[in-house]
C-alpha positions in Angstrom: -11.7 6.7 -23.5 -10.8 4.8 -20.3 -10.0 1.1 -20.5 -11.6 -1.3 -18.1 -8.3 -1.6 -16.1 -8.1 2.1 -15.2 -11.9 2.1 -14.5 -11.4 -0.7 -12.0 -8.6 1.1 -10.3 -10.6 4.3 -10.0 -13.7 2.5 -8.8 -11.8 0.6 -6.1 -10.2 3.9 -4.9 -13.7 5.3 -4.2 -14.3 2.4 -1.8 -11.7 3.7 0.7 -13.2 6.7 2.6 -10.2 6.9 4.8 -7.7 7.2 1.9 -5.2 10.0 2.2 -4.0 12.2 -0.7 -0.2 12.3 -0.7 1.0 14.1 -3.8 -0.7 12.5 -6.8 -1.3 9.3 -4.8 -4.4 8.2 -2.9 -3.0 6.0 -0.2 -4.4 3.7 2.5 -2.7 2.1 5.5 -2.3 -1.6 5.2 -1.3 -4.3 7.8 -0.8 -7.9 6.8 0.6 -11.1 8.3 3.8 -12.1 6.6 5.3 -15.6 6.9 8.7 -16.0 8.5 10.7 -14.2 11.1 10.7 -10.4 11.4 13.6 -8.8 9.5 14.6 -6.8 12.6 16.0 -9.4 15.0 15.2 -7.3 18.1 11.4 -7.3 17.1 11.0 -11.1 16.8 11.6 -14.3 18.7 13.2 -17.7 17.7 9.9 -19.6 17.3 8.3 -16.9 15.3 6.5 -18.2 12.1 4.9 -14.9 10.9 4.9 -11.1 11.8 2.7 -8.1 11.1 4.0 -5.8 8.3 2.7 -2.2 8.1 2.8 -0.4 4.7 1.1 2.1 2.5 -0.7 1.2 -0.7 -1.9 3.6 -3.5 -5.4 2.8 -4.5 -4.9 4.3 -7.9 -1.7 2.8 -9.2 -1.1 -0.1 -6.7 2.4 0.9 -5.6 3.2 -0.3 -2.0 5.9 1.3 0.2 6.9 1.1 3.8 7.1 4.9 4.3 5.1 7.8 2.7 8.4 9.5 1.6 9.2 6.4 -0.5 6.2 7.0 -2.9 7.2 7.9 -6.5 6.7 11.5 -7.6 4.1 10.5 -10.1 1.1 8.1 -9.9 0.5 5.9 -13.0 -3.2 5.7 -12.0 -3.7 9.4 -11.6 -7.1 10.7 -12.9 
């Protein structure tokens, strides 16, 4: 029997038609504004107060990584 947490994860995964299967993960591209200066000095400027961060998020287990190759081998939310 599934608990309500895993059902919520699976239900939210179905709301992303552009999700991509990578191994056992179902990932989406995410971009968010992050406060502060960019960690790469050549990509920012002195008065910068926030920057765009691009990352991947698994809709099943919630893991977030900067590159697809950084995904763990197994997915805790795998169904």
